[in-house]
C-alpha positions in Angstrom: 76.9 86.9 168.3 73.2 87.6 168.2 71.9 90.1 165.7 71.7 93.7 166.9 68.5 95.6 166.6 69.1 99.3 165.7 66.1 100.7 167.6 63.9 99.8 170.6 62.4 96.4 170.0 58.6 96.5 169.5 56.5 93.5 168.6 54.3 95.9 166.5 57.3 96.6 164.2 56.9 94.3 161.2 60.6 94.0 160.6 61.2 93.0 164.3 58.3 90.5 164.2 59.8 88.9 161.0 63.2 88.6 162.6 61.8 87.3 165.8 59.8 84.6 164.0 62.8 83.5 162.0 65.0 83.3 165.1 62.3 81.3 166.9 62.2 78.9 163.9 66.0 78.6 164.1 65.7 77.6 167.8 63.1 75.0 166.8 65.4 73.6 164.1 68.3 73.4 166.6 66.1 71.6 169.1 64.9 69.2 166.5 68.5 68.5 165.4 69.8 68.0 168.9 67.0 65.8 170.2 66.7 63.7 167.1 70.4 63.2 166.7 70.6 62.0 170.3 67.5 59.8 169.9 69.0 58.1 166.8 72.5 57.9 168.3 71.1 55.9 171.3 68.8 53.9 169.0 71.8 52.7 167.0 74.2 52.5 170.0 71.9 50.3 172.0 70.5 48.3 169.1 67.1 49.3 170.4 63.8 48.4 168.7 61.9 51.5 169.5 58.9 51.7 167.1 58.1 55.1 168.4 61.4 56.7 167.3 60.3 56.9 163.7 57.0 58.5 164.6 58.6 61.1 166.9 61.0 62.2 164.2 58.4 62.1 161.4 55.7 64.0 163.3 58.2 66.6 164.6 59.6 67.0 161.1 56.1 67.6 159.8 55.4 70.3 162.4 58.8 71.9 161.7 57.9 72.0 158.0 54.5 73.6 158.8 56.3 76.2 160.9 58.6 76.9 158.0 55.6 77.3 155.6 54.0 79.7 158.1 56.9 82.0 158.4 57.8 82.0 154.7 54.4 82.1 153.0 51.5 82.7 155.5 52.7 85.3 158.1 51.7 88.8 157.2 54.3 91.3 158.4 52.7 94.4 156.8 52.0 97.6 158.7 48.3 97.5 157.7 47.7 94.4 159.8 48.5 96.4 163.0 45.9 99.0 162.1 
């Protein structure tokens, strides 16, 4: 069940933006988990020698970590930002 928002959603609302950014991050984590688990399943299942598989997982994980750092430490959800 998705979270319910008690009022009209507005991207200018700091609480809504924060929730939206966190849900967006959760979708990215789910995509990362689904794609990489499939990638590594077939890598093991077919005994493949894909050199690129490690790079795809590693680079994607770095971008996912940077996204996490952004929503936790960098993003400014204060009202003053909206002026």
